[in-house]
C-alpha positions as CSV (number, residue, x, y, z in Angstrom):
1,A,0.0,0.0,0.0
2,Q,1.2,3.4,-0.9
3,Y,1.0,6.5,1.4
4,Q,-0.6,9.2,-0.8
5,F,-2.2,12.1,0.9
6,H,-2.3,15.9,0.5
7,W,-1.2,17.9,3.5
8,T,-2.2,21.5,3.3
9,R,0.8,22.8,5.3
10,D,3.4,20.8,3.4
11,A,1.9,21.9,0.0
12,A,2.0,25.6,1.2
13,L,5.6,25.3,2.2
14,T,6.4,23.8,-1.2
15,W,4.6,26.5,-3.0
16,Q,6.3,29.2,-0.9
17,A,9.7,27.9,-2.2
18,L,8.4,27.6,-5.8
19,L,7.1,31.2,-5.8
20,K,10.6,32.4,-4.9
21,V,11.7,30.5,-8.1
22,Y,8.9,32.1,-10.0
23,K,9.8,35.6,-8.9
24,T,13.4,35.2,-9.9
25,S,12.9,33.3,-13.2
26,A,13.5,35.0,-16.5
27,Q,12.1,32.1,-18.5
28,G,8.7,33.1,-19.7
29,R,7.5,29.6,-20.6
30,A,8.5,28.0,-17.3
31,K,7.1,31.0,-15.4
32,A,3.7,30.7,-17.2
33,E,3.6,26.9,-16.4
34,L,4.4,27.5,-12.8
35,L,1.7,30.1,-12.5
36,K,-0.8,27.7,-14.1
37,R,0.1,25.0,-11.6
38,F,-0.1,27.5,-8.7
39,E,-3.6,28.5,-9.8
40,A,-4.6,24.8,-10.0
41,W,-3.3,24.2,-6.5
42,V,-5.3,27.2,-5.1
43,Q,-8.4,25.7,-6.7
44,F,-7.6,22.3,-5.2
45,E,-7.3,23.8,-1.8
46,K,-10.6,25.7,-2.1
47,R,-12.3,22.4,-3.2
48,A,-10.7,20.5,-0.3
49,V,-11.9,23.1,2.3
50,K,-15.4,23.0,0.8
51,N,-15.4,19.2,1.0
52,A,-14.1,19.2,4.6
53,I,-16.9,21.6,5.7
54,A,-19.5,19.5,3.9
55,V,-18.7,16.5,6.0
56,G,-18.6,18.4,9.3
57,L,-14.8,19.0,9.7
58,S,-13.2,22.3,10.3
59,Q,-12.1,24.7,7.6
60,G,-8.5,24.1,8.7
61,E,-8.5,20.4,8.1
62,P,-4.9,19.5,7.2
63,K,-5.1,16.1,5.5
64,F,-6.8,15.1,2.3
65,H,-7.0,12.3,-0.2
66,L,-5.6,13.2,-3.6
67,N,-9.1,13.8,-5.0
68,A,-9.7,16.6,-2.4
69,Q,-11.8,14.5,-0.1
70,P,-10.9,15.0,3.5
71,Y,-9.3,12.1,5.3
72,T,-11.8,11.1,8.0
73,G,-10.0,8.1,9.5
74,E,-8.2,8.1,12.9
75,W,-4.9,9.9,13.1
76,G,-4.9,12.3,16.0
77,R,-7.4,15.0,15.4
78,P,-7.2,17.8,16.2
79,Q,-3.5,18.4,15.3
80,N,-2.3,21.0,17.8
């Protein structure tokens, strides 16, 4: 079994680093692709939060399946 989940904090930290690359890049095509992927990530996060709220979890739920559905199994909620 593979461990494949989306963690909001980890994704945000990754994008923080990638946005630094975006700001300093002079390559137009690469920059445009990075912006497109960033926008897709933002949409994913919006969908994930909406799905979490729909099943009664908090807006700040940190762990999701790769289809933006919240992970509802046991794992130590809330994560303080």
